[in-house]
N, C-alpha and C positions, 0 to 999 in steps of 0.2 A: 503493501499500500504506499503510496503517497498520496499523501491526503494534505488536506489545508482547513485550519481554519479561518473563519470569520465573524469579527464580533459585527453585532447588531447595533454602531454607534452611529450611521447613517438613515437616511430614510431607503426603505424597502426598497423602493426603484433602482438605489444607489447597489442595493446591496446585491440584485438580480445583477445588475452590470458585470459586479466585480465577482460574482459565482460565474457568471458566463465566462468573461475574461479568464478563471482558473483553470475552466473545464477545458476552452481551447486551448491553452498553455500545456495540457497534459496531468494536470492534479487528478487522481481519479476518487477521488473520497472529497467531498466537502462538509465540513462539520461548521454548524453555526452555534456560539457558544452564549450561555443562558446568564443573564443574572438581572434580577429586578428592575434596575434601575435603567438598562438599555430597551430597545426595542423584543418585542416578544420574536423570541426564536423562531417558534413554530408557525408564523406567521410568516417570516420570511421563508424558510425551508418547502412551505408550501406552493409558495411563489418559483422556488428554483426547483422545484417539482416538475412543475409546467414549463419552465423555461430550457432543460435541460435533457437529455435524453439515457445516458451511462452511466454517471457518476453516482456513485452512493451517497446519501445525505442522511445528515442525524445532527442533534443535538451534542453539543460538545464541549462540555457536556450539562447535564439537568440533573439536578438532585429530586428527592424525595420526600422535600421536608416542604417544597411550596406546593406540590403537587400529593396529592393523595396519591398511592401507587397503582389503585386501579385507575383512575381518571391517564394517570400518566403512560400507563400500558395501552391505552386507548388512543392516545397523542400519538404514540408511534406505530402504534398500526394503521393509523389513520394514512400519517405519512408512507406507510408502505404501499397502501393502496393506491394514493394519489403520485407515486411514482413508478407505477410499475414493478413492485417488488424491490425497491432499492436503499428501503433504511437499513439504519445501523442506531442503534440503540446506545449511543455513549450516556453513563449515568456515572455520580461521583456524588461525593458528600457534602459538594459545595462552597462557596468562596466564603469566609469564615468573616471578615469585614463586613461585606454586603447580608450576611443571612445575621450580624449583631442586630443589624438594623430593624428586621422582621422579629426581634426577640428569640430567634432558634438557633443561636449561635450555640445551645449547650446542648444541643439534641443531636448534632453531628457526629459521625459514627459510621463506622462499620457495618451492624446490623441491617441500619433502612436502606442501606444501599445492596445489600446483599437480598434484603425481603422483597425490595421495590421489584429486582430482574426475574427473582423467581418465580414470583407472581404474577409479571409480566409473559414468562414463559409459557404458565401455566395457560394462561387466558387466552395466548396466540394460539397454542392448543387446542385451544375450544372447550378447556373445564373450566368449572366454576370454582371460586375461592374463597375463602373465608379469611379475617385476620391474623396477623402476625403478634409478635410482640411490640412492634412497633409503630401498627398500625391496626384500625377495625374493620371490617367488612365481614356478609354475611349471605354466604350464597350468591357473592355478584358473577357476572359474566358480561360477555360483548354478544352483542345480537349479528355479529358478522367477522370472516376471516380474512386475515389479512393473506396476500396473496405468497409471501414468503409462510407464513405459519407459524410455527415454535424456530423456526428456522432464520430469524432475523440475528445476526449479528450482536453480540451485547460485548462492547467495550466497557470498562471500568476504569475511571477519571481519577487517578491518585498519585501521592507519592509516598505514604505511610509504609511500614514495612509489613503491617496485619493487611491492609489493604492490598499490596503487592501479592502476596501469598495466598490470599483469599481469591484473586485475580484469577492467580496461575492454577489454582483450583478449579474453579467453578464461572468461569467466563471467556470467552473467545477472547480477548484480546484486553492488555492494559494501555490506557493512553496515561502513558507516564508524563509528568509534567517536568520534564530536563532537558536542558539544552547541552550539556558538559560529560565529557565521559566517562568522568568518576562517577558521576550520577547514575547514569546509565549502567556501568560495570555494577554499580552495586544493588540496584532494579533488580539487573538480569542473574543475581544472588537470590534474591528474593523471592523471582519467581519462580526459579528452579525448586528450590523448597515447595511452593505452593504446588508445581507439577507435579511431584513426589506421590501426591495421593490424588492425581488427574485421573477420571476412570479412560480407557482408553475408547470409548465412547462418544468422547466430548469433541474428539477431533485436534486438530491441530490448533495453537496457540500463536500469537501475536503481540509480542512487545512491540509497540512504538512509541518510539520518542515523541512527544507533545512537546514541541521544544519552540518557544520563543526565538521570532527570526527579525530582524530591523538590517535591510539589504538596499542599497542605493551605490549609484557609482560615486559619489561622497561620501568617503566611510565616515567620516564625522559628522556627518548630519545623519545618517545611518544610526551611527552610538546615541544622539542626542533623541532620535526618534523612538528609540525604546525604553526610554525612562517609561513610559504609565506602562507597559507590559510586567518590566519589573520591577515597578512598587510593587502590583499586585501579587507578583511571586512571591517575594521578598516577605509581602505581608502576612502571607498564609504559606508559608516555606515552616516546615517541622523543626524543633532547636537541633536533632541531628544534620540537618541538610546546611543551616546557618552553620554548625562548626564543621562544618566538613571542609565548608570555603570561607573560614575564619571571619565570618560577617557577625556583626554585633548584633547580639539579642534585643537591647535595649532600642536601639537605631531602627532594626526591625519592625518592634511594638511600634514606637512613633510614627512608622510608615502606615504601619494597620489603624491606630487612633487618626489619623490624617482621612483616609479613605472612608472611615466610618462616620465622620461629621463632614463627609463629603467637599473636604477641604485637598480638591485633587492636587493643584498646583503645587501646595507646599510639602505634599506626599511624593512628587514627582521630583522637586527639589531636593530631599531628602536622599536621592538613587546618587549610591557612589561608584564610581567606575570599574571595584572590585565587583560591587555587584548586576552591572552590565555583563562585565566577564563570565559570572558565573551561571546567570540566569539566562541570558540572552546570544544567539548567533550574531552579531552585528558588525556591519560592515560592507565593504564589498563583495562584489559576486565572490571571487579568487576566496577571500576569508571567509565567508560563508560555504564556501562548497567544502574548503578543509574542514572546517566544523562538523559539517555534515556526515562526512566522511570517518571522520575520526568517532562521532556518537554510533555509526553506521556499523561499526567494529562489534556495537553492543548488542544492538536493536535492530529487531527483522524488518521493521518499517518505520515511517517519517510522516508526523504529521506538524506542518509549518505553518505556525501560532501566529497570530495578529501580535502589534499591527503592520510589521511586513514591510515599513519604510515610509519617507516622507511623503512617496508620490505612489500613492496606493498601487495605480494600476503599472506603472514601469516596476515596482517592487514584485509584484505578481509574477511577471515576465522573468525578472532575474532570481528570483527564488526559484521558479519550475527549472529553470538553467541551471541552478546550482544543486537543486536535488537531484536533474537528471545525470550529471557529471558525478556525482558524489554516490550515486548507487552504482554506476557505472565502473568507478572504481574499488568498489569494495564487492566486485562479482566475483 
């Protein structure tokens, strides 16, 4: 998989333009990120389903705290129907900074994610479900069957050790939020532990580097454009990840506080060059291609994360070029 994440920070028509540009550039999967304070991911995905023919489409990632798991399963099934069987279910614990705004910060965890996609798989297979330990339901079911049925791929989005191992055991893939080879090497170790308990019937597993990328002909402009995603990644990074890269936990917490308060300029200004190096592939196309190739030494596939660069259209083309070169270099 060579995928791309699009953040719905722009009007829906513009998102469709970017998505079709990415499909034409050669990306085979389009993920649309979900945060309550951006435009609705599923609305964008439905428009992309109508505007494209072959690329896989899915939320990347949505959490089961803002949506009831049964409702979330139906949203993905509807996308699968609208796209002719091209849906992918990217599900994770959610962004801690924005979930705090909704009073849900303390509800994040592995169990809601696992129960959400296991419930979805049962519903997609035509079964009815009752509640689990993290949600209530009584004999709930879907009145239609998605084209892929229970075969809609499930990718868990996460970076903690337990989430990585759970994905390796139960899911089709892991969208690991990492842009540095050291992080992907560590993720591979966690995934392999989970896969040791994986039934053969679950099939192959895909460890995807869900890498923040900012690329432009002007390397410094690309690094400056990397500040927003790096701020969000740093604020949500687990303590061991911060320690691995020598990043001050108090400074990361300050960034998270600014984001929760809607003080985005302050959050972005707090980002350091070391944070950019740790959490983003930022620079010109040659630099980004080299970083991608290093990550693909440990990952099976790559998802190019937003914001991509100071000029989105040019960045999509440059990122596709870099991804192609990186995959060829590791074959």
